[in-house]
Structures are given as structure tokens and as C-alpha cells.
C-alpha positions as CSV (number, residue, x, y, z in Angstrom):
1,M,1.4,-28.8,5.8
2,S,4.0,-27.0,8.0
3,D,6.0,-27.3,11.1
4,T,3.6,-25.0,13.0
5,A,0.5,-27.2,12.5
6,A,-1.1,-29.0,15.4
7,F,-3.3,-31.3,13.3
8,P,-2.3,-34.0,10.8
9,E,-2.3,-32.9,7.2
10,W,-5.4,-35.0,6.3
11,V,-7.4,-33.2,9.0
12,L,-6.4,-29.8,7.8
13,L,-7.1,-30.6,4.2
14,G,-10.4,-32.2,5.0
15,G,-11.4,-29.3,7.1
16,M,-10.4,-26.9,4.4
17,V,-12.6,-28.6,1.9
18,L,-15.5,-28.7,4.4
19,A,-15.0,-25.0,5.1
20,A,-15.2,-24.2,1.4
21,V,-18.4,-26.2,1.1
22,L,-20.0,-24.5,4.1
23,A,-19.1,-21.0,2.6
24,A,-20.7,-22.1,-0.7
25,A,-23.8,-23.3,1.1
26,A,-24.0,-19.9,3.0
27,V,-24.5,-18.3,-0.5
28,L,-26.2,-21.0,-2.4
29,G,-28.4,-22.7,0.2
30,R,-32.1,-23.2,-0.6
31,T,-33.5,-21.9,2.7
32,V,-32.6,-18.9,4.8
33,R,-32.1,-21.1,7.9
34,G,-29.9,-23.5,5.9
35,R,-27.7,-20.6,4.8
36,A,-27.5,-19.4,8.4
37,W,-26.4,-22.8,9.7
38,A,-23.8,-23.0,6.9
39,M,-22.5,-19.6,7.8
40,L,-22.3,-20.6,11.5
41,G,-20.4,-23.7,10.6
42,A,-17.9,-21.8,8.4
43,L,-17.6,-19.1,11.2
44,V,-16.7,-21.8,13.8
45,L,-14.6,-24.1,11.6
46,T,-12.4,-21.5,10.0
47,P,-10.7,-20.1,13.1
48,V,-10.3,-23.6,14.5
49,L,-8.4,-24.6,11.4
50,L,-6.5,-21.3,11.4
51,V,-5.3,-21.8,15.0
52,G,-4.5,-25.4,14.3
53,E,-2.3,-24.4,11.4
54,I,-0.3,-21.8,13.4
55,W,-0.5,-23.5,16.8
56,N,3.3,-23.9,17.0
57,S,4.1,-20.5,15.5
58,P,6.0,-17.9,17.6
59,Q,2.9,-15.7,18.0
60,V,0.8,-18.5,19.4
61,E,3.6,-19.9,21.5
62,T,4.0,-16.5,23.1
63,V,0.3,-16.5,24.0
64,R,0.4,-20.1,25.2
65,D,3.3,-19.3,27.5
66,R,1.2,-16.7,29.2
67,G,-1.9,-18.8,29.6
68,V,-4.0,-16.5,31.9
69,L,-3.1,-13.4,29.8
70,G,-4.0,-15.4,26.6
71,L,-7.4,-16.5,28.0
72,A,-8.1,-12.9,29.1
73,A,-7.2,-11.6,25.6
74,A,-9.5,-14.2,24.0
75,A,-12.3,-13.3,26.3
76,V,-11.9,-9.6,25.5
77,G,-11.9,-10.4,21.8
78,L,-15.0,-12.5,22.1
79,A,-16.7,-9.8,24.1
80,A,-15.7,-7.1,21.6
81,M,-17.1,-9.3,18.7
82,A,-20.3,-9.8,20.6
83,G,-20.6,-6.1,21.3
84,L,-20.0,-5.4,17.6
85,A,-22.6,-8.0,16.6
86,W,-25.2,-6.3,18.9
87,L,-24.3,-3.0,17.4
88,F,-24.6,-4.3,13.8
89,A,-27.9,-6.0,14.6
90,R,-29.4,-2.7,15.8
91,R,-27.6,-0.4,13.3
92,P,-26.6,-2.3,10.1
93,G,-25.2,0.8,8.6
94,F,-22.3,0.6,11.0
95,F,-21.3,-2.8,9.5
96,A,-21.4,-1.4,6.0
97,V,-19.0,1.5,6.9
98,L,-16.7,-0.6,9.1
99,A,-16.4,-3.4,6.6
100,L,-15.3,-1.0,3.9
101,A,-13.0,0.9,6.3
102,A,-11.3,-2.4,7.4
103,L,-10.5,-3.6,3.8
104,P,-6.9,-2.3,3.7
105,F,-5.5,-3.2,7.1
106,R,-3.2,-6.3,7.3
107,V,-1.4,-7.9,10.1
108,P,1.6,-10.2,9.4
109,V,1.1,-13.8,10.8
110,Q,3.4,-16.7,10.4
111,A,1.6,-19.7,8.7
112,G,2.5,-22.5,6.3
113,G,6.2,-21.9,6.9
114,S,6.0,-18.3,5.7
115,T,4.5,-15.0,6.8
116,A,1.0,-14.2,5.6
117,N,-0.4,-10.7,5.8
118,L,-3.9,-11.3,7.2
119,L,-6.8,-8.8,7.4
120,V,-7.4,-9.4,11.1
121,P,-9.6,-6.2,11.6
122,L,-11.7,-7.3,8.7
123,Y,-12.1,-10.8,10.1
124,V,-13.4,-9.3,13.3
125,V,-15.9,-7.2,11.4
126,I,-17.0,-10.2,9.3
127,G,-17.4,-12.4,12.3
128,A,-19.5,-9.8,14.2
129,G,-21.6,-9.1,11.1
130,A,-22.1,-12.8,10.5
131,L,-23.4,-13.3,14.1
132,A,-25.7,-10.3,13.7
133,W,-27.1,-11.8,10.5
134,L,-27.4,-15.5,11.4
135,I,-28.7,-15.4,15.0
136,P,-32.1,-13.9,14.2
137,R,-32.6,-16.2,11.3
138,L,-31.8,-19.3,13.3
139,A,-34.2,-18.1,16.0
140,A,-37.0,-17.5,13.5
141,R,-40.1,-19.7,13.7
142,H,-40.4,-20.4,10.0
143,A,-37.4,-22.7,9.5
144,G,-38.1,-23.5,5.8
145,T,-38.4,-19.9,4.4
146,P,-37.0,-20.1,0.9
147,A,-33.9,-18.0,0.2
148,E,-33.6,-15.8,-2.8
149,R,-32.3,-17.7,-5.8
150,A,-28.6,-17.4,-6.4
151,G,-27.5,-16.4,-9.9
152,W,-25.0,-18.0,-12.2
153,L,-22.3,-15.6,-10.9
154,E,-22.7,-16.9,-7.3
155,W,-22.7,-20.6,-8.5
156,V,-19.5,-20.1,-10.5
157,L,-17.8,-18.0,-7.8
158,L,-18.4,-20.3,-4.9
159,G,-18.2,-23.4,-7.1
160,G,-14.7,-22.2,-8.1
161,I,-13.7,-22.0,-4.4
162,V,-14.8,-25.6,-3.7
163,L,-13.0,-26.7,-6.9
164,Y,-9.8,-24.9,-5.7
165,A,-10.0,-26.6,-2.3
166,L,-10.5,-30.1,-4.0
167,Q,-7.6,-29.5,-6.4
168,S,-5.2,-29.0,-3.5
169,I,-5.5,-32.7,-2.6
170,Y,-3.4,-34.0,-5.5
171,G,-0.8,-31.2,-5.7
172,E,2.3,-30.2,-3.8
173,G,1.0,-26.8,-2.7
174,E,-1.4,-27.9,0.0
175,A,0.0,-25.4,2.5
176,K,-0.5,-22.5,0.1
177,A,-3.9,-23.7,-0.9
178,F,-4.9,-23.9,2.8
179,E,-3.7,-20.4,3.3
180,Q,-5.8,-19.1,0.4
181,V,-9.0,-20.9,1.3
182,I,-9.0,-20.4,5.1
183,F,-7.4,-17.0,5.3
184,F,-9.1,-15.4,2.3
185,Y,-11.7,-17.3,0.3
186,V,-14.0,-18.5,3.1
187,P,-14.2,-15.2,5.2
188,F,-14.5,-13.2,2.0
189,A,-17.4,-15.4,0.9
190,L,-19.2,-14.5,4.1
191,L,-18.4,-10.9,3.5
192,F,-19.9,-11.2,0.1
193,V,-23.1,-12.6,1.6
194,L,-23.4,-9.8,4.1
195,L,-22.7,-6.9,1.8
196,R,-24.8,-8.3,-1.0
197,G,-27.9,-8.6,1.2
198,M,-27.7,-5.1,2.7
199,E,-29.8,-2.1,1.9
200,W,-27.3,0.2,0.3
201,T,-28.9,3.5,1.0
202,R,-27.4,6.8,-0.1
203,R,-26.1,7.6,3.3
204,R,-24.3,4.2,3.6
205,L,-22.7,4.6,0.2
206,L,-21.5,8.1,1.0
207,W,-20.2,7.2,4.4
208,G,-18.5,4.1,3.2
209,G,-16.9,5.8,0.2
210,G,-15.9,8.7,2.4
211,A,-14.1,6.4,4.8
212,L,-12.1,4.9,2.0
213,V,-11.1,8.3,0.7
214,V,-10.0,9.4,4.2
215,L,-8.0,6.3,4.7
216,A,-6.4,6.7,1.2
217,L,-5.3,10.2,2.1
218,L,-3.9,9.1,5.4
219,F,-1.9,6.3,3.7
220,A,-0.7,8.7,1.1
221,G,0.5,11.0,3.9
222,I,2.5,8.1,5.4
223,G,3.9,7.3,2.0
224,F,5.0,10.9,1.6
225,W,6.8,10.7,4.9
226,E,8.5,7.5,3.8
227,F,9.6,9.1,0.6
228,Q,10.9,12.1,2.3
229,T,12.8,10.3,5.0
230,R,13.8,7.3,2.9
231,H,12.6,5.0,5.6
232,L,10.0,2.3,5.0
233,L,7.9,0.8,7.8
234,L,7.4,-2.7,6.4
235,N,8.8,-5.3,4.0
236,P,12.6,-5.9,4.3
237,K,12.7,-7.0,0.6
238,V,11.5,-3.6,-0.6
239,I,13.9,-1.9,1.9
240,A,16.8,-3.9,0.5
241,S,15.7,-3.1,-3.1
242,N,15.6,0.6,-2.5
243,Q,19.2,0.5,-1.2
244,V,20.6,-0.8,-4.5
245,E,18.3,0.8,-7.1
246,E,18.3,4.3,-8.4
247,Y,14.6,4.8,-7.6
248,F,12.8,4.7,-4.2
249,R,9.4,3.0,-3.8
250,V,7.1,3.5,-0.9
251,N,4.4,1.1,0.5
252,S,2.9,3.1,3.3
253,L,1.2,0.7,5.7
254,F,0.9,-1.9,3.0
255,F,3.4,-4.7,2.7
256,D,3.7,-4.4,-1.0
257,P,4.0,-1.1,-3.1
258,N,1.8,-2.7,-5.8
259,I,-1.0,-3.5,-3.4
260,Y,-0.7,0.0,-2.0
261,G,-0.9,1.4,-5.5
262,R,-3.9,-0.7,-6.4
263,F,-5.8,0.6,-3.4
264,L,-5.0,4.2,-4.3
265,A,-6.0,3.6,-7.9
266,L,-9.4,2.2,-7.0
267,V,-10.1,5.0,-4.6
268,M,-9.1,7.5,-7.3
269,L,-11.6,5.9,-9.7
270,G,-14.3,6.4,-7.2
271,L,-13.4,10.1,-7.0
272,A,-13.2,10.3,-10.8
273,S,-16.8,9.2,-11.0
274,V,-17.7,12.2,-8.7
275,L,-15.9,14.5,-11.2
276,L,-17.8,13.1,-14.1
277,W,-21.3,13.1,-12.6
278,A,-21.4,15.6,-9.8
279,K,-22.4,19.2,-10.5
280,R,-22.2,20.9,-7.1
281,P,-19.0,23.0,-6.9
282,R,-18.1,21.9,-3.4
283,N,-18.1,18.2,-4.3
284,L,-16.0,18.9,-7.5
285,L,-13.4,20.9,-5.6
286,L,-13.1,18.3,-2.8
287,A,-12.8,15.5,-5.3
288,I,-10.1,17.4,-7.3
289,A,-8.1,18.2,-4.1
290,A,-8.2,14.6,-3.0
291,L,-7.2,13.3,-6.5
292,V,-4.2,15.6,-6.6
293,V,-2.9,14.2,-3.2
294,L,-3.6,10.6,-4.2
295,W,-2.0,11.0,-7.6
296,G,1.2,12.2,-5.8
297,G,0.9,9.1,-3.5
298,L,0.5,6.8,-6.5
299,L,3.6,8.3,-8.2
300,T,5.7,7.4,-5.1
301,T,4.8,3.7,-5.5
302,L,6.3,3.4,-9.0
303,S,3.7,0.7,-9.5
304,Q,3.4,0.3,-13.3
305,S,0.5,-2.2,-12.9
306,S,-1.4,0.4,-10.8
307,F,-0.8,3.1,-13.4
308,A,-2.2,0.8,-16.1
309,A,-5.2,-0.2,-13.9
310,L,-6.0,3.5,-13.3
311,L,-5.9,4.3,-17.0
312,L,-8.2,1.4,-17.9
313,G,-10.6,2.4,-15.1
314,L,-10.7,6.0,-16.4
315,A,-11.4,4.8,-19.9
316,V,-14.3,2.7,-18.6
317,L,-15.7,5.7,-16.8
318,T,-15.3,7.9,-19.8
319,W,-17.0,5.4,-22.0
320,L,-20.0,5.1,-19.6
321,R,-20.3,8.9,-19.2
322,F,-19.7,10.2,-22.7
323,G,-19.7,7.3,-25.1
324,G,-17.2,5.1,-26.9
325,R,-16.0,7.8,-29.4
326,Y,-14.3,9.7,-26.5
327,V,-12.3,6.6,-25.6
328,L,-11.4,4.9,-28.9
329,G,-9.8,8.0,-30.4
330,P,-7.4,8.7,-27.6
331,A,-6.7,5.0,-27.2
332,L,-5.7,4.7,-30.9
333,V,-3.5,7.8,-30.5
334,A,-1.8,6.3,-27.4
335,L,-1.2,3.0,-29.2
336,A,0.3,4.7,-32.1
337,A,2.6,6.8,-29.9
338,A,3.6,3.7,-28.0
339,A,4.4,1.9,-31.2
340,V,6.5,4.8,-32.4
341,L,8.4,4.8,-29.0
342,I,9.0,1.1,-29.0
343,F,10.2,0.7,-32.6
344,A,11.8,4.1,-33.2
345,F,13.4,4.6,-29.8
346,P,13.8,1.2,-28.2
347,G,16.8,2.3,-26.3
348,A,14.7,4.6,-24.2
349,L,12.9,1.5,-22.9
350,G,16.0,-0.6,-22.5
351,L,15.1,-2.7,-25.6
352,D,18.3,-3.1,-27.7
353,S,16.6,-6.0,-29.4
354,F,13.3,-7.9,-29.3
355,D,14.6,-11.3,-28.2
356,S,13.2,-13.0,-25.1
357,D,16.1,-12.2,-22.9
358,T,15.9,-8.5,-23.7
359,L,12.2,-8.4,-23.1
360,D,12.6,-10.3,-19.9
361,D,15.2,-7.7,-18.6
362,A,12.9,-4.8,-19.6
363,T,9.9,-6.3,-17.8
364,S,11.8,-7.2,-14.6
365,G,11.8,-10.9,-15.3
366,R,8.0,-11.1,-16.1
367,V,8.5,-12.7,-19.6
368,E,10.5,-15.6,-18.2
369,L,8.0,-16.1,-15.5
370,M,5.1,-16.2,-18.0
371,E,7.0,-18.6,-20.2
372,G,7.7,-20.9,-17.3
373,G,4.0,-20.8,-16.2
374,L,2.8,-21.6,-19.7
375,N,5.2,-24.5,-19.9
376,L,3.8,-25.9,-16.6
377,A,0.2,-25.5,-18.0
378,K,1.2,-27.5,-21.2
379,E,2.6,-30.3,-19.1
380,Q,-0.7,-30.8,-17.2
381,P,-3.3,-29.2,-19.4
382,L,-6.6,-30.7,-18.0
383,F,-6.3,-30.7,-14.2
384,G,-3.1,-28.7,-13.6
385,W,-0.5,-29.4,-11.0
386,G,-2.9,-28.8,-8.1
387,A,-4.1,-25.7,-6.3
388,G,-1.3,-23.7,-4.6
389,S,1.5,-25.6,-6.4
390,F,2.8,-22.9,-8.7
391,N,5.6,-22.0,-6.5
392,T,6.9,-25.5,-6.0
393,E,6.4,-26.7,-9.6
394,Y,8.0,-23.6,-11.0
395,R,11.1,-24.1,-8.9
396,R,11.3,-27.7,-10.0
397,A,10.8,-27.1,-13.7
398,E,12.9,-24.0,-14.1
399,D,15.5,-24.9,-11.4
400,A,14.7,-21.5,-9.9
401,S,15.7,-20.2,-6.6
402,G,13.2,-19.7,-3.8
403,R,13.1,-16.0,-4.3
404,E,12.4,-16.4,-8.1
405,A,9.7,-19.0,-7.4
406,T,8.0,-16.8,-4.8
407,S,7.4,-14.2,-7.4
408,A,6.4,-16.6,-10.1
409,S,2.6,-16.2,-9.9
410,H,2.3,-12.6,-11.0
411,T,-0.2,-13.3,-13.9
412,I,-3.4,-14.8,-12.6
413,P,-4.7,-16.5,-15.7
414,I,-1.4,-18.3,-16.2
415,T,-1.3,-19.3,-12.6
416,V,-4.8,-20.7,-12.8
417,A,-3.9,-22.6,-16.0
418,A,-0.8,-24.1,-14.4
419,E,-2.4,-25.0,-11.0
420,Q,-5.9,-25.9,-12.0
421,G,-5.6,-26.7,-15.7
422,L,-8.3,-26.2,-18.3
423,L,-11.0,-27.0,-15.6
424,G,-10.0,-24.1,-13.5
425,L,-9.3,-21.7,-16.4
426,V,-12.8,-22.3,-17.8
427,A,-14.3,-21.4,-14.3
428,Y,-12.1,-18.3,-14.1
429,V,-13.2,-17.1,-17.6
430,A,-16.8,-17.8,-16.8
431,L,-16.5,-15.8,-13.6
432,L,-15.1,-12.8,-15.4
433,V,-17.8,-12.9,-18.1
434,L,-20.6,-13.2,-15.5
435,A,-19.2,-10.6,-13.3
436,F,-18.8,-8.0,-16.0
437,R,-22.3,-8.8,-17.3
438,R,-23.8,-8.2,-13.9
439,L,-21.8,-5.1,-13.0
440,A,-22.5,-3.5,-16.4
441,R,-26.2,-3.6,-15.8
442,G,-27.4,0.0,-15.6
443,A,-23.9,1.3,-15.1
444,W,-24.2,4.1,-17.6
445,R,-27.1,5.6,-15.6
446,N,-25.6,5.6,-12.2
447,P,-22.3,7.0,-11.0
448,V,-21.9,4.4,-8.2
449,R,-22.5,1.5,-10.5
450,A,-20.2,3.1,-13.0
451,A,-17.4,3.4,-10.4
452,I,-17.9,-0.2,-9.3
453,L,-17.6,-1.5,-12.9
454,A,-14.5,0.7,-13.6
455,C,-12.9,-0.4,-10.4
456,F,-13.5,-4.1,-11.2
457,A,-12.1,-3.7,-14.7
458,A,-9.0,-2.0,-13.2
459,L,-8.6,-4.7,-10.6
460,V,-8.8,-7.5,-13.1
461,L,-6.1,-5.8,-15.2
462,H,-3.9,-5.3,-12.2
463,T,-4.2,-9.1,-11.4
464,W,-3.0,-9.8,-15.0
465,L,0.1,-7.7,-14.4
466,Y,0.7,-8.5,-10.7
467,A,-1.3,-10.9,-8.5
468,A,-4.1,-11.4,-5.9
469,F,-7.6,-11.7,-7.4
470,L,-9.9,-13.6,-5.1
471,E,-7.3,-13.1,-2.4
472,D,-8.1,-9.4,-2.3
473,P,-11.3,-8.5,-0.3
474,M,-11.8,-5.6,-2.7
475,T,-12.8,-8.1,-5.4
476,W,-15.5,-9.6,-3.3
477,T,-16.7,-6.2,-2.1
478,L,-17.0,-4.9,-5.6
479,L,-19.0,-8.0,-6.7
480,A,-21.2,-7.8,-3.6
481,L,-22.0,-4.0,-4.0
482,G,-22.5,-4.4,-7.8
483,S,-24.8,-7.4,-7.2
484,A,-26.8,-5.5,-4.6
485,L,-27.2,-2.4,-6.7
486,A,-27.9,-4.3,-10.0
487,A,-30.4,-6.8,-8.4
488,P,-34.1,-6.5,-9.3
489,V,-35.6,-3.8,-7.1
490,L,-37.6,-5.4,-4.3
491,S,-36.8,-3.6,-1.0
492,R,-34.1,-1.0,-1.7
493,R,-35.0,2.5,-0.5
494,E,-32.7,4.5,-2.9
495,S,-33.2,4.6,-6.6
496,D,-30.5,5.4,-9.2
497,E,-31.8,9.0,-9.2
498,D,-31.4,9.3,-5.5
499,V,-27.7,8.4,-5.6
500,A,-27.1,10.8,-8.5
501,A,-28.9,13.5,-6.5
502,A,-26.7,12.8,-3.5
503,L,-23.5,13.5,-5.5
504,N,-25.1,16.7,-6.7
505,G,-26.1,17.8,-3.2
506,H,-29.9,17.5,-3.7
507,R,-32.5,15.8,-1.7
508,K,-35.3,13.6,-3.1
509,E,-38.4,12.0,-1.7
510,H,-37.7,8.4,-0.6
511,R,-39.5,5.6,-2.4
512,E,-40.1,2.3,-0.8
513,V,-38.3,-0.1,-3.1
514,A,-36.6,-3.4,-2.2
515,L,-33.3,-5.3,-2.4
516,P,-33.2,-9.1,-2.0
């Protein structure tokens, strides 16, 4: 696996597969107590494997050298998590808001021979929320209470995670696969369970959305400071690139300008839904002011993938609010204008010709990366080269440098086809179809559902142009929220009309409805 690991490779790989199975069982189990036991198993096993992988890393060695201080820090961390679990058990709304607020915060940790940016604050919130959820269910008298049936989306989503873990066994990318499963897929699956099963009242939605807007404005402010001072806080690669390029890109507190741009674009889509549905002047003015600031922040990222994602999300919102004719017309005009620009003025885009080399230069090397990935997929069409192996196999096949291979997985469908073959690609396509089908349910009637659908469409497009689909907690959050709001009404207290009334500043009588 890596030089930092404390366990043999077969132990880490077996534990990874078991953790993926436990995460799947926490979502798909037949009984409530069975799901609780599976969640507890994943909650215990995942940090053990994580620490085992980074045991000899500089961060852990520093803690081990100061044994008493390390134990005290661990005790404080456990106490804080227990306190959060107690708070979440008494006030579940705090978990809803804190989970959303923790989505963007990442901490660099050395693992697998490289540095991974882990969402440590989110892990703490997930751990506390999981304890608050599972302890009462394990203590319940009725051990065999049937759980609500999981839909096809859950089966494909979690089945795909187990498939990914299994496909790491025969590839050369086991270290990368381990990082994906343990650091991202398993904890985010628990997050999906917790968010999907919550009562998303009007207040929780407004507070959670408000927290994201405030954070986006703060991040934009830091980005403006970086742009003004020409000083970045993170990512030496971006710092070096800014020194030799004519432009200057900012990343705020995010490691990557494109991930920063993605976050801003998704928050902007939420604010755009307020503009399209809200009628109260104060809400409209606040949304417009925030959008102006965030648009300025998005410009400083120079993230073309984020611009494209924002445009697609706005098109989806417009379609849902006003109908297809308000989208198709402008889209056709934009396509015609783009065609004229490309064929009549190719020099403006750096296209002196339309051969592969010129297109590759104009797209910052993306065409070559896509061709290399497609060639890998053709060599192993059925099962692929193994989960997490894109980097290694691309370097081997294309005789690429480490830097080129690191950035070779910028188009998710091609990466899936190369690593997991037709088997993984079918699961990926099925996941997208089922996800859009569920999120589209009733989206034209409700601004929150519309915003979720638009954000998910924007995120999917961003992953086709950049990276990070299931590695982004925002994907799981959107699926969980959309599933909760689109589920058959059994115990939810807020109807679609209640949420729309909240955006317009009105109050309605609560009706006792339910959410599974």
C-alpha cells in the first residue's frame, strides 16, 4: 500500500472491502437494528484502517512521540464527539445545519504516499451523528423492526461502492482505491443515511442553506484578498503556475481553484432558485447582493468547468420555473454563436487548425488525457485495470511523467471505463439515470427540489470536465436531501407549499405528514 502503513497490504484491502460492505448494509439492511449494527461496525473499522494506513506518517509520528499529549488529545476528541452526539440526539436540527456547514472544510493529511485533503470536521460531525442515531436503535426492545425498503438508487449507489472496493484487488491502484473507499465513500455513505432519514423542516432547510451562503461569502472574501495581494494560502502547484502564467487564479481555503469554483457555483444555484420563486422584496434583494459577490469570487477562480456547471444549472432552473421554450431558444442561439466563433475566428481561441495537437493545446492537455483514457478502456473493456489504477496505468501506457499522470483522471466516465471496465460504467450510468429520476420528482413545484436537481446536474457536468464525483460529499448530500424530499410523505411536517411560503416570507399552518 504505502510506506506509512502499519498493517500488511492484505489486511488493509480486506478491511476496506469489509468497510464498504458494512456501509452498504447500513443503507440496505432489512431491519433497523441490523442497519445500526452495520453503521457501528463501519464507524469503528474505518478510523482503525485510516490510522493503520497513516501510522508511520509525519503527523502520526509527531503525536506518537508525545504519547501523553496524544492520548489527551484523543480523549478530548472522543469527549467532544460524545458531547456532539448527545446534542444531536436531543436537537437533530443541529446535526442538519452542522453537516451542511462542514462540507467544504478540508485538512491535508499524508496517506498512500501522497497528501490527501480530508474533510476532518465533517468526519467528526458524521461520527457524532451516527452515534446519536444508532445508540437508541440498538437499545430498543424490538430488535427485528423492519426498516424502510431501499430503492433502486440506494442499491446501485452502495452496490457500486462495494464493486469499486472489490475491483481494487486485481489492479495496481490499491493505495488510491483505499483512500477513496475509507476516506470518502464509507463516511459519506453514513452521511447519506443520516441526512436522508431526517425531517427536513422549513427551518432546517433555511438554516442549512443560510450557513452555506455565509460560508461562500467568507470564502469569496478570502479569495478577493488573495487576488488583491497575489498571495495564495494553499497548493504550491497553483502558486507556481500563477508565477509563470499571465493570469492569476485563487483557491481561497480550498486546495484547488476548480473545487472552490464548484462550491461557489452550487451555492449560486441555490440563490438563483430564491430569485426565481421568491416574491418578498427583502429576500430578492439579499439574494441579488449575495449573487453579485459570489459571481465576483467565481471569476477570480478562472474555472471554466465551474462556469459551464453554473450555466447548466441555471438552464435547469429556468426550465423548471418557466418551461422548455425559455431554455431551448437561448441555447440554440448560444450554440450558433459558439459555432461562428470557432469556425470564423479560430485564432481567438488558439485554434490555428483542428488537429488533435492543436485541440490538446487549446484544452490544456485534456484531449490527450481523454485519448489515453479511452485507449486504456479499450485494452481491458470488461473489468478494467482495477479501481484506483488510472494514474499508474496511464503513466505506463503513455510513458507520461508523474505530474501528467496525476492529472489524468479529469473526466469521470472515462476514468470509470478505464479502471472498472464495462461493469463499472454500466453501474455509473444506472446511478445517474436513477438519481435524476428521483431528484426530478416534483421538482417543478418546489424551489428546494428544483435547486437540488439543478445543483446535481451542474455537479455531474463539472465531474465530466474536471473530477471528483462520489469523492465529493456534496454529491451524497444532494442525493440524500433529494431522496428525503421526494420520498412518499409519511412523517414529514413541511409540505411543498410550506417551503415555498418560507421563501416568500409567509407562515402556514403545519400539517402532520411523515418522512421515512
